[in-house]
Structure formats: structure tokens, C-alpha cells
Gaussian input, Z-matrix of N, CA and C with variables (Angstrom, degrees):
# hf/3-21g

backbone

0 1
 N
 C     1     B1
 C     2     B2     1     A1
 N     3     B3     2     A2     1     D1
 C     4     B4     3     A3     2     D2
 C     5     B5     4     A4     3     D3
 N     6     B6     5     A5     4     D4
 C     7     B7     6     A6     5     D5
 C     8     B8     7     A7     6     D6
 N     9     B9     8     A8     7     D7
 C    10    B10     9     A9     8     D8
 C    11    B11    10    A10     9     D9
 N    12    B12    11    A11    10    D10
 C    13    B13    12    A12    11    D11
 C    14    B14    13    A13    12    D12
 N    15    B15    14    A14    13    D13
 C    16    B16    15    A15    14    D14
 C    17    B17    16    A16    15    D15
 N    18    B18    17    A17    16    D16
 C    19    B19    18    A18    17    D17
 C    20    B20    19    A19    18    D18
 N    21    B21    20    A20    19    D19
 C    22    B22    21    A21    20    D20
 C    23    B23    22    A22    21    D21
 N    24    B24    23    A23    22    D22
 C    25    B25    24    A24    23    D23
 C    26    B26    25    A25    24    D24
 N    27    B27    26    A26    25    D25
 C    28    B28    27    A27    26    D26
 C    29    B29    28    A28    27    D27
 N    30    B30    29    A29    28    D28
 C    31    B31    30    A30    29    D29
 C    32    B32    31    A31    30    D30
 N    33    B33    32    A32    31    D31
 C    34    B34    33    A33    32    D32
 C    35    B35    34    A34    33    D33
 N    36    B36    35    A35    34    D34
 C    37    B37    36    A36    35    D35
 C    38    B38    37    A37    36    D36
 N    39    B39    38    A38    37    D37
 C    40    B40    39    A39    38    D38
 C    41    B41    40    A40    39    D39
 N    42    B42    41    A41    40    D40
 C    43    B43    42    A42    41    D41
 C    44    B44    43    A43    42    D42
 N    45    B45    44    A44    43    D43
 C    46    B46    45    A45    44    D44
 C    47    B47    46    A46    45    D45
 N    48    B48    47    A47    46    D46
 C    49    B49    48    A48    47    D47
 C    50    B50    49    A49    48    D48
 N    51    B51    50    A50    49    D49
 C    52    B52    51    A51    50    D50
 C    53    B53    52    A52    51    D51
 N    54    B54    53    A53    52    D52
 C    55    B55    54    A54    53    D53
 C    56    B56    55    A55    54    D54
 N    57    B57    56    A56    55    D55
 C    58    B58    57    A57    56    D56
 C    59    B59    58    A58    57    D57
 N    60    B60    59    A59    58    D58
 C    61    B61    60    A60    59    D59
 C    62    B62    61    A61    60    D60
 N    63    B63    62    A62    61    D61
 C    64    B64    63    A63    62    D62
 C    65    B65    64    A64    63    D63
 N    66    B66    65    A65    64    D64
 C    67    B67    66    A66    65    D65
 C    68    B68    67    A67    66    D66
 N    69    B69    68    A68    67    D67
 C    70    B70    69    A69    68    D68
 C    71    B71    70    A70    69    D69
 N    72    B72    71    A71    70    D70
 C    73    B73    72    A72    71    D71
 C    74    B74    73    A73    72    D72
 N    75    B75    74    A74    73    D73
 C    76    B76    75    A75    74    D74
 C    77    B77    76    A76    75    D75
 N    78    B78    77    A77    76    D76
 C    79    B79    78    A78    77    D77
 C    80    B80    79    A79    78    D78
 N    81    B81    80    A80    79    D79
 C    82    B82    81    A81    80    D80
 C    83    B83    82    A82    81    D81
 N    84    B84    83    A83    82    D82
 C    85    B85    84    A84    83    D83
 C    86    B86    85    A85    84    D84
 N    87    B87    86    A86    85    D85
 C    88    B88    87    A87    86    D86
 C    89    B89    88    A88    87    D87
 N    90    B90    89    A89    88    D88
 C    91    B91    90    A90    89    D89
 C    92    B92    91    A91    90    D90
 N    93    B93    92    A92    91    D91
 C    94    B94    93    A93    92    D92
 C    95    B95    94    A94    93    D93
 N    96    B96    95    A95    94    D94
 C    97    B97    96    A96    95    D95
 C    98    B98    97    A97    96    D96
 N    99    B99    98    A98    97    D97
 C   100   B100    99    A99    98    D98
 C   101   B101   100   A100    99    D99
 N   102   B102   101   A101   100   D100
 C   103   B103   102   A102   101   D101
 C   104   B104   103   A103   102   D102
 N   105   B105   104   A104   103   D103
 C   106   B106   105   A105   104   D104
 C   107   B107   106   A106   105   D105
 N   108   B108   107   A107   106   D106
 C   109   B109   108   A108   107   D107
 C   110   B110   109   A109   108   D108
 N   111   B111   110   A110   109   D109
 C   112   B112   111   A111   110   D110
 C   113   B113   112   A112   111   D111
 N   114   B114   113   A113   112   D112
 C   115   B115   114   A114   113   D113
 C   116   B116   115   A115   114   D114
 N   117   B117   116   A116   115   D115
 C   118   B118   117   A117   116   D116
 C   119   B119   118   A118   117   D117
 N   120   B120   119   A119   118   D118
 C   121   B121   120   A120   119   D119
 C   122   B122   121   A121   120   D120
 N   123   B123   122   A122   121   D121
 C   124   B124   123   A123   122   D122
 C   125   B125   124   A124   123   D123
 N   126   B126   125   A125   124   D124
 C   127   B127   126   A126   125   D125
 C   128   B128   127   A127   126   D126
 N   129   B129   128   A128   127   D127
 C   130   B130   129   A129   128   D128
 C   131   B131   130   A130   129   D129
 N   132   B132   131   A131   130   D130
 C   133   B133   132   A132   131   D131
 C   134   B134   133   A133   132   D132
 N   135   B135   134   A134   133   D133
 C   136   B136   135   A135   134   D134
 C   137   B137   136   A136   135   D135
 N   138   B138   137   A137   136   D136
 C   139   B139   138   A138   137   D137
 C   140   B140   139   A139   138   D138
 N   141   B141   140   A140   139   D139
 C   142   B142   141   A141   140   D140
 C   143   B143   142   A142   141   D141
 N   144   B144   143   A143   142   D142
 C   145   B145   144   A144   143   D143
 C   146   B146   145   A145   144   D144
 N   147   B147   146   A146   145   D145
 C   148   B148   147   A147   146   D146
 C   149   B149   148   A148   147   D147
 N   150   B150   149   A149   148   D148
 C   151   B151   150   A150   149   D149
 C   152   B152   151   A151   150   D150
 N   153   B153   152   A152   151   D151
 C   154   B154   153   A153   152   D152
 C   155   B155   154   A154   153   D153
 N   156   B156   155   A155   154   D154
 C   157   B157   156   A156   155   D155
 C   158   B158   157   A157   156   D156
 N   159   B159   158   A158   157   D157
 C   160   B160   159   A159   158   D158
 C   161   B161   160   A160   159   D159
 N   162   B162   161   A161   160   D160
 C   163   B163   162   A162   161   D161
 C   164   B164   163   A163   162   D162
 N   165   B165   164   A164   163   D163
 C   166   B166   165   A165   164   D164
 C   167   B167   166   A166   165   D165
 N   168   B168   167   A167   166   D166
 C   169   B169   168   A168   167   D167
 C   170   B170   169   A169   168   D168
 N   171   B171   170   A170   169   D169
 C   172   B172   171   A171   170   D170
 C   173   B173   172   A172   171   D171
 N   174   B174   173   A173   172   D172
 C   175   B175   174   A174   173   D173
 C   176   B176   175   A175   174   D174
 N   177   B177   176   A176   175   D175
 C   178   B178   177   A177   176   D176
 C   179   B179   178   A178   177   D177
 N   180   B180   179   A179   178   D178
 C   181   B181   180   A180   179   D179
 C   182   B182   181   A181   180   D180
 N   183   B183   182   A182   181   D181
 C   184   B184   183   A183   182   D182
 C   185   B185   184   A184   183   D183
 N   186   B186   185   A185   184   D184
 C   187   B187   186   A186   185   D185
 C   188   B188   187   A187   186   D186
 N   189   B189   188   A188   187   D187
 C   190   B190   189   A189   188   D188
 C   191   B191   190   A190   189   D189
 N   192   B192   191   A191   190   D190
 C   193   B193   192   A192   191   D191
 C   194   B194   193   A193   192   D192
 N   195   B195   194   A194   193   D193
 C   196   B196   195   A195   194   D194
 C   197   B197   196   A196   195   D195
 N   198   B198   197   A197   196   D196
 C   199   B199   198   A198   197   D197
 C   200   B200   199   A199   198   D198
 N   201   B201   200   A200   199   D199
 C   202   B202   201   A201   200   D200
 C   203   B203   202   A202   201   D201
 N   204   B204   203   A203   202   D202
 C   205   B205   204   A204   203   D203
 C   206   B206   205   A205   204   D204
 N   207   B207   206   A206   205   D205
 C   208   B208   207   A207   206   D206
 C   209   B209   208   A208   207   D207
 N   210   B210   209   A209   208   D208
 C   211   B211   210   A210   209   D209
 C   212   B212   211   A211   210   D210
 N   213   B213   212   A212   211   D211
 C   214   B214   213   A213   212   D212
 C   215   B215   214   A214   213   D213
 N   216   B216   215   A215   214   D214
 C   217   B217   216   A216   215   D215
 C   218   B218   217   A217   216   D216
 N   219   B219   218   A218   217   D217
 C   220   B220   219   A219   218   D218
 C   221   B221   220   A220   219   D219
 N   222   B222   221   A221   220   D220
 C   223   B223   222   A222   221   D221
 C   224   B224   223   A223   222   D222
 N   225   B225   224   A224   223   D223
 C   226   B226   225   A225   224   D224
 C   227   B227   226   A226   225   D225
 N   228   B228   227   A227   226   D226
 C   229   B229   228   A228   227   D227
 C   230   B230   229   A229   228   D228
 N   231   B231   230   A230   229   D229
 C   232   B232   231   A231   230   D230
 C   233   B233   232   A232   231   D231

   B1=1.4516
   B2=1.5272
   B3=1.3313
   B4=1.4581
   B5=1.5286
   B6=1.3234
   B7=1.4601
   B8=1.5272
   B9=1.3200
   B10=1.4620
   B11=1.5297
   B12=1.3211
   B13=1.4608
   B14=1.5266
   B15=1.3191
   B16=1.4653
   B17=1.5218
   B18=1.3236
   B19=1.4573
   B20=1.5251
   B21=1.3221
   B22=1.4638
   B23=1.5298
   B24=1.3337
   B25=1.4621
   B26=1.5269
   B27=1.3243
   B28=1.4611
   B29=1.5281
   B30=1.3346
   B31=1.4650
   B32=1.5168
   B33=1.3247
   B34=1.4632
   B35=1.5224
   B36=1.3082
   B37=1.4596
   B38=1.5266
   B39=1.3115
   B40=1.4607
   B41=1.5252
   B42=1.3307
   B43=1.4648
   B44=1.5285
   B45=1.3372
   B46=1.4579
   B47=1.5313
   B48=1.3237
   B49=1.4706
   B50=1.5246
   B51=1.3232
   B52=1.4569
   B53=1.5279
   B54=1.3271
   B55=1.4611
   B56=1.5239
   B57=1.3196
   B58=1.4646
   B59=1.5298
   B60=1.3375
   B61=1.4633
   B62=1.5273
   B63=1.3388
   B64=1.4749
   B65=1.5331
   B66=1.3272
   B67=1.4594
   B68=1.5325
   B69=1.3190
   B70=1.4663
   B71=1.5212
   B72=1.3255
   B73=1.4600
   B74=1.5329
   B75=1.3296
   B76=1.4647
   B77=1.5305
   B78=1.3061
   B79=1.4613
   B80=1.5178
   B81=1.3162
   B82=1.4620
   B83=1.5243
   B84=1.3305
   B85=1.4687
   B86=1.5263
   B87=1.3233
   B88=1.4671
   B89=1.5275
   B90=1.3243
   B91=1.4628
   B92=1.5249
   B93=1.3213
   B94=1.4653
   B95=1.5188
   B96=1.3268
   B97=1.4533
   B98=1.5366
   B99=1.3381
   B100=1.4721
   B101=1.5265
   B102=1.3298
   B103=1.4580
   B104=1.5242
   B105=1.3222
   B106=1.4606
   B107=1.5248
   B108=1.3162
   B109=1.4648
   B110=1.5315
   B111=1.3154
   B112=1.4622
   B113=1.5176
   B114=1.3169
   B115=1.4707
   B116=1.5263
   B117=1.3335
   B118=1.4643
   B119=1.5295
   B120=1.3263
   B121=1.4651
   B122=1.5249
   B123=1.3244
   B124=1.4626
   B125=1.5285
   B126=1.3234
   B127=1.4645
   B128=1.5228
   B129=1.3290
   B130=1.4589
   B131=1.5315
   B132=1.3180
   B133=1.4692
   B134=1.5212
   B135=1.3275
   B136=1.4671
   B137=1.5238
   B138=1.3297
   B139=1.4636
   B140=1.5238
   B141=1.3299
   B142=1.4621
   B143=1.5295
   B144=1.3237
   B145=1.4679
   B146=1.5272
   B147=1.3198
   B148=1.4658
   B149=1.5232
   B150=1.3236
   B151=1.4680
   B152=1.5193
   B153=1.3355
   B154=1.4704
   B155=1.5232
   B156=1.3055
   B157=1.4661
   B158=1.5263
   B159=1.3380
   B160=1.4557
   B161=1.5255
   B162=1.3245
   B163=1.4552
   B164=1.5288
   B165=1.3391
   B166=1.4662
   B167=1.5276
   B168=1.3121
   B169=1.4613
   B170=1.5256
   B171=1.3459
   B172=1.4697
   B173=1.5307
   B174=1.3156
   B175=1.4557
   B176=1.5227
   B177=1.3181
   B178=1.4568
   B179=1.5207
   B180=1.3439
   B181=1.4594
   B182=1.5287
   B183=1.3259
   B184=1.4628
   B185=1.5181
   B186=1.3344
   B187=1.4594
   B188=1.5312
   B189=1.3381
   B190=1.4538
   B191=1.5144
   B192=1.3244
   B193=1.4578
   B194=1.5299
   B195=1.2989
   B196=1.4590
   B197=1.5218
   B198=1.3473
   B199=1.4669
   B200=1.5209
   B201=1.3186
   B202=1.4594
   B203=1.5274
   B204=1.3309
   B205=1.4607
   B206=1.5280
   B207=1.3161
   B208=1.4632
   B209=1.5094
   B210=1.3152
   B211=1.4627
   B212=1.5143
   B213=1.3088
   B214=1.4638
   B215=1.5193
   B216=1.3390
   B217=1.4593
   B218=1.5222
   B219=1.3435
   B220=1.4583
   B221=1.5303
   B222=1.3014
   B223=1.4644
   B224=1.5238
   B225=1.3136
   B226=1.4621
   B227=1.5132
   B228=1.3146
   B229=1.4819
   B230=1.5381
   B231=1.3324
   B232=1.4541
   B233=1.4969
   A1=110.34
   A2=116.57
   A3=120.56
   A4=109.76
   A5=117.05
   A6=120.82
   A7=111.01
   A8=117.02
   A9=120.66
   A10=110.52
   A11=116.97
   A12=120.32
   A13=110.85
   A14=116.82
   A15=120.62
   A16=111.40
   A17=117.63
   A18=120.84
   A19=110.68
   A20=117.00
   A21=120.32
   A22=110.18
   A23=116.18
   A24=119.62
   A25=111.46
   A26=117.68
   A27=120.60
   A28=110.99
   A29=116.38
   A30=120.29
   A31=111.76
   A32=116.92
   A33=120.86
   A34=109.99
   A35=116.82
   A36=121.17
   A37=111.17
   A38=116.89
   A39=120.55
   A40=110.72
   A41=117.40
   A42=121.14
   A43=110.71
   A44=116.51
   A45=120.73
   A46=111.34
   A47=116.93
   A48=120.65
   A49=111.42
   A50=118.25
   A51=121.12
   A52=112.65
   A53=117.88
   A54=120.10
   A55=110.09
   A56=115.37
   A57=120.25
   A58=108.40
   A59=116.09
   A60=120.72
   A61=113.72
   A62=120.50
   A63=118.35
   A64=112.97
   A65=116.96
   A66=119.92
   A67=111.54
   A68=116.21
   A69=119.28
   A70=110.53
   A71=116.29
   A72=121.06
   A73=110.71
   A74=117.57
   A75=121.10
   A76=110.75
   A77=117.45
   A78=121.28
   A79=111.46
   A80=116.06
   A81=120.78
   A82=110.76
   A83=116.90
   A84=120.79
   A85=111.44
   A86=117.35
   A87=120.64
   A88=111.54
   A89=117.05
   A90=120.36
   A91=111.39
   A92=117.10
   A93=120.29
   A94=114.12
   A95=118.11
   A96=120.01
   A97=111.84
   A98=119.67
   A99=118.26
   A100=113.18
   A101=116.77
   A102=119.86
   A103=111.05
   A104=116.87
   A105=120.79
   A106=111.26
   A107=117.21
   A108=120.65
   A109=110.73
   A110=116.77
   A111=120.50
   A112=112.49
   A113=117.03
   A114=120.69
   A115=110.47
   A116=117.17
   A117=120.38
   A118=110.89
   A119=117.82
   A120=120.23
   A121=111.29
   A122=116.92
   A123=120.45
   A124=110.37
   A125=117.35
   A126=120.52
   A127=110.57
   A128=117.31
   A129=121.55
   A130=110.89
   A131=117.17
   A132=120.08
   A133=112.20
   A134=116.59
   A135=120.27
   A136=110.29
   A137=116.96
   A138=120.42
   A139=110.40
   A140=117.51
   A141=121.21
   A142=110.91
   A143=116.94
   A144=119.95
   A145=111.56
   A146=116.94
   A147=119.92
   A148=110.85
   A149=117.47
   A150=119.18
   A151=111.48
   A152=118.48
   A153=119.27
   A154=110.71
   A155=117.40
   A156=119.46
   A157=111.02
   A158=117.47
   A159=120.66
   A160=113.36
   A161=117.99
   A162=121.55
   A163=108.39
   A164=117.37
   A165=119.50
   A166=111.73
   A167=115.56
   A168=122.18
   A169=107.51
   A170=118.28
   A171=119.07
   A172=110.61
   A173=115.47
   A174=120.52
   A175=108.76
   A176=116.27
   A177=122.76
   A178=107.55
   A179=117.71
   A180=118.41
   A181=110.41
   A182=117.26
   A183=119.51
   A184=111.00
   A185=118.16
   A186=120.45
   A187=110.69
   A188=115.36
   A189=120.49
   A190=113.97
   A191=118.02
   A192=120.65
   A193=109.24
   A194=115.64
   A195=121.45
   A196=109.47
   A197=116.76
   A198=118.12
   A199=110.54
   A200=115.29
   A201=120.33
   A202=109.14
   A203=117.00
   A204=118.96
   A205=110.81
   A206=115.16
   A207=120.29
   A208=113.04
   A209=118.91
   A210=121.54
   A211=108.75
   A212=116.06
   A213=121.89
   A214=108.14
   A215=116.50
   A216=121.81
   A217=107.53
   A218=118.43
   A219=120.02
   A220=113.06
   A221=118.28
   A222=120.77
   A223=111.50
   A224=118.14
   A225=121.68
   A226=110.19
   A227=116.65
   A228=118.18
   A229=109.80
   A230=116.11
   A231=118.83
   A232=113.94
   D1=-48.71
   D2=-179.86
   D3=-66.98
   D4=-37.15
   D5=179.51
   D6=-64.10
   D7=-39.94
   D8=178.33
   D9=-65.79
   D10=-39.82
   D11=177.71
   D12=-64.69
   D13=-41.56
   D14=178.78
   D15=-62.61
   D16=-41.61
   D17=177.86
   D18=-64.86
   D19=-41.87
   D20=178.15
   D21=-62.78
   D22=-45.14
   D23=-179.23
   D24=-63.81
   D25=-38.43
   D26=176.68
   D27=-62.11
   D28=-38.21
   D29=177.76
   D30=-66.29
   D31=-41.85
   D32=178.11
   D33=-65.34
   D34=-42.83
   D35=-179.90
   D36=-63.24
   D37=-42.42
   D38=178.39
   D39=-65.54
   D40=-42.11
   D41=178.26
   D42=-61.30
   D43=-44.29
   D44=-178.85
   D45=-67.28
   D46=-38.36
   D47=-178.94
   D48=-68.71
   D49=-25.69
   D50=-178.18
   D51=-88.53
   D52=-7.36
   D53=177.53
   D54=-72.68
   D55=156.71
   D56=174.46
   D57=-69.79
   D58=155.19
   D59=-175.12
   D60=-56.21
   D61=-45.19
   D62=-179.58
   D63=-59.53
   D64=-36.19
   D65=177.92
   D66=-71.56
   D67=-37.39
   D68=174.91
   D69=-61.08
   D70=-45.32
   D71=-179.09
   D72=-63.92
   D73=-45.21
   D74=-179.51
   D75=-62.97
   D76=-42.51
   D77=178.82
   D78=-65.93
   D79=-41.11
   D80=178.10
   D81=-61.70
   D82=-44.92
   D83=179.47
   D84=-66.94
   D85=-36.39
   D86=179.94
   D87=-67.61
   D88=-27.79
   D89=-179.25
   D90=-95.46
   D91=-48.76
   D92=-173.22
   D93=-75.67
   D94=-34.65
   D95=-177.90
   D96=-61.58
   D97=-52.09
   D98=176.74
   D99=-64.72
   D100=-34.72
   D101=179.43
   D102=-64.67
   D103=-45.67
   D104=179.23
   D105=-66.68
   D106=-37.61
   D107=177.16
   D108=-62.96
   D109=-43.28
   D110=178.08
   D111=-64.13
   D112=-42.29
   D113=178.60
   D114=-65.64
   D115=-39.51
   D116=178.91
   D117=-64.87
   D118=-40.91
   D119=177.69
   D120=-66.10
   D121=-38.68
   D122=177.94
   D123=-63.82
   D124=-45.68
   D125=178.14
   D126=-61.83
   D127=-40.53
   D128=179.53
   D129=-61.81
   D130=-43.99
   D131=179.18
   D132=-66.13
   D133=-40.91
   D134=179.86
   D135=-64.05
   D136=-45.55
   D137=-179.67
   D138=-66.48
   D139=-40.08
   D140=178.86
   D141=-63.07
   D142=-44.76
   D143=178.42
   D144=-65.05
   D145=-40.47
   D146=179.61
   D147=-66.78
   D148=-39.63
   D149=-178.54
   D150=-69.89
   D151=-35.28
   D152=177.02
   D153=-73.64
   D154=-29.04
   D155=179.52
   D156=-72.62
   D157=-41.15
   D158=-176.50
   D159=-90.84
   D160=-16.01
   D161=179.30
   D162=-139.97
   D163=74.66
   D164=-174.59
   D165=-68.24
   D166=150.95
   D167=178.13
   D168=-78.98
   D169=129.27
   D170=-179.95
   D171=-66.38
   D172=144.91
   D173=-179.79
   D174=-78.24
   D175=122.45
   D176=-178.71
   D177=-109.71
   D178=130.73
   D179=179.01
   D180=-67.29
   D181=150.65
   D182=-179.88
   D183=-65.12
   D184=154.26
   D185=-179.61
   D186=-62.75
   D187=138.83
   D188=179.61
   D189=88.13
   D190=-0.59
   D191=-180.00
   D192=-76.62
   D193=149.19
   D194=178.53
   D195=-69.76
   D196=137.71
   D197=177.09
   D198=-68.39
   D199=150.48
   D200=179.81
   D201=-74.63
   D202=144.74
   D203=179.15
   D204=-63.61
   D205=139.64
   D206=178.81
   D207=90.34
   D208=-7.44
   D209=179.29
   D210=-107.77
   D211=141.38
   D212=-179.50
   D213=-93.16
   D214=129.66
   D215=177.46
   D216=-100.43
   D217=110.22
   D218=-176.94
   D219=-67.26
   D220=-17.18
   D221=-178.54
   D222=-79.99
   D223=-22.78
   D224=-178.81
   D225=-99.43
   D226=125.41
   D227=175.68
   D228=-72.35
   D229=146.06
   D230=-178.28
   D231=-94.06

């Protein structure tokens, strides 16, 4: 199984090496650009989820909401 994969990969590598440079570049961009974009989005989501998990955003009441009893609102003079 591994030997068959190695032979296939050698054939692909030889085919790619024999292409003209503009075709190599176009093929590389067609494969690597979406792959890198997908990996970057995955990393962004993982970091975003980790940062919200370890540093949660405090819950702020909506503007105009009544203050809770027993809590001092510094914005309202007493």
C-alpha cells in the first residue's frame, strides 16, 4: 500500500517538475491558496474560542435597564 502511494507520488512529482513555470505557479496557487485560507480560518476559530473560554466578556445590562436592588450604580447620583 505504501509502495503504491510512493510510486504515485513520484509520478505526480515528475509530472509537476516537467511543467512550464507559469503552469506550476498556477497549480500551486490553485491548491495552496485555498488550503492556507482554510488553515488560517481554523486557527482563527480555535484562538477565538480559547480566548473567550479563558477570558469571558462580562455581561453588561442593556442601556436603560433598571439597576438591581442592592447594587450601587455609579452613573446615577443618589
